C-alpha positions in Angstrom: 10.0 31.4 86.5 9.8 35.0 86.1 13.5 34.5 85.1 14.3 38.3 83.4 12.1 39.7 86.4 14.7 38.1 88.8 15.0 42.0 90.8 11.6 42.7 91.0 10.8 39.4 91.9 12.8 40.3 94.8 10.6 42.9 96.0 8.1 41.0 95.8 9.3 38.3 97.7 9.6 40.8 99.9 6.9 42.5 100.4 4.5 39.6 101.0 6.8 38.2 103.4 7.8 35.0 101.9 11.4 36.2 103.0 13.1 38.3 105.5 16.4 40.6 104.3 18.7 38.1 104.8 17.5 35.4 103.2 16.2 37.7 100.0 20.1 39.0 100.0 21.3 35.0 100.3 18.9 34.4 97.6 20.2 37.4 95.3 23.9 36.2 96.0 23.8 32.8 94.8 22.5 33.4 91.5 25.3 34.6 90.5 27.0 30.9 91.3 24.2 29.0 90.2 22.6 31.0 87.7 19.1 30.4 88.6 15.9 33.1 89.0 15.8 34.7 91.9 12.3 32.4 91.9 13.6 29.1 91.7 16.2 30.3 94.7 12.3 31.0 96.8 12.4 27.2 96.1 15.2 25.3 96.1 16.2 27.2 99.8 12.5 25.9 100.6 11.6 29.3 101.1 8.1 29.6 99.1 6.3 27.0 96.0 5.5 28.0 92.5 1.6 29.0 93.9 3.2 30.7 96.8 5.1 33.2 94.2 2.3 32.9 91.6 -0.1 34.2 94.5 2.3 36.8 95.5 2.7 38.0 92.4 -0.7 38.6 91.6 -1.4 41.1 94.7 1.1 42.6 94.3 -0.9 43.5 89.9 -3.1 44.0 91.4 -4.8 40.8 89.7 -7.0 37.0 89.9 -4.7 34.4 90.5 -5.6 31.0 88.6 -3.8 28.3 89.8 -5.5 26.6 86.9 -6.6 27.4 83.4 -9.4 26.3 82.3 -9.4 23.0 80.3 -11.9 24.6 78.4 -12.5 27.5 78.5 -15.5 29.4 77.0 -16.3 29.4 73.0 -18.0 32.8 73.2 -14.7 34.1 74.8 -12.0 32.5 73.2 -14.0 34.1 70.1 -12.9 37.5 71.0 -9.5 37.4 70.5 -7.8 35.8 67.4 -5.5 33.0 67.8 -3.3 35.0 65.4 -3.9 37.3 68.5 -2.8 35.2 71.3 -0.5 33.2 70.2 1.4 36.7 69.8 1.1 38.3 72.8 0.9 34.8 75.1 -2.4 35.0 76.5 -5.2 32.9 77.4 -8.6 34.9 77.2 -11.2 33.6 80.0 -13.5 35.8 80.4 -15.8 38.2 79.1 -18.0 40.4 82.3 -19.1 44.0 81.7 -16.6 44.0 78.4 -13.9 44.0 80.3 -11.4 40.8 79.1 -9.8 38.7 81.3 -6.7 37.4 79.7 -4.5 35.2 81.6 -0.6 35.6 80.7 2.4 33.6 80.5 4.5 37.1 81.7 2.0 39.2 83.9 4.9 41.7 83.8 4.6 42.5 80.4 2.2 45.3 80.5 3.0 46.6 76.5 1.9 43.4 75.0 -0.6 43.5 77.5 -2.3 46.6 76.3 -1.1 46.1 72.3 -3.5 43.2 73.2 -6.5 45.2 74.5 -6.3 47.9 71.9 -6.4 45.4 68.9 -8.9 43.8 70.3 -11.2 47.2 71.4 -10.5 48.7 67.9 -12.3 44.8 66.6 -15.4 45.5 68.6 -15.3 48.9 67.9 -14.6 50.1 71.7 -12.2 53.7 71.7 -10.8 52.0 75.3 -10.3 48.6 77.1 -9.5 48.2 80.6 -8.0 45.3 81.9 -9.1 43.3 84.8 
């Protein structure tokens, strides 16, 4: 989980109080020998579970955390994003409220892809600019 973002996840875990500095340093140093991500180290050490890590990331990014992906997203919302776009940007549209499309992202740290996806949708809808929720 978040293998390419261990450095950022370390800061988020500290910020969220999931670990103290000593624990963060120990997990960080163990990465060199285990090859595991910082998130995996947190879980293995029993300091946090997956939902706690995901909630901390959502809080850091100021976005809502969805613990469960809707089994059957609303058909109207799904139509707002082409399947090729959803696949390309690894997102799932889950809500469209007042013109703001809410996307669940596989990698919430990948702002470039999310922005491109939103821009493509804005062009499709004839809007100049879309904001993300």
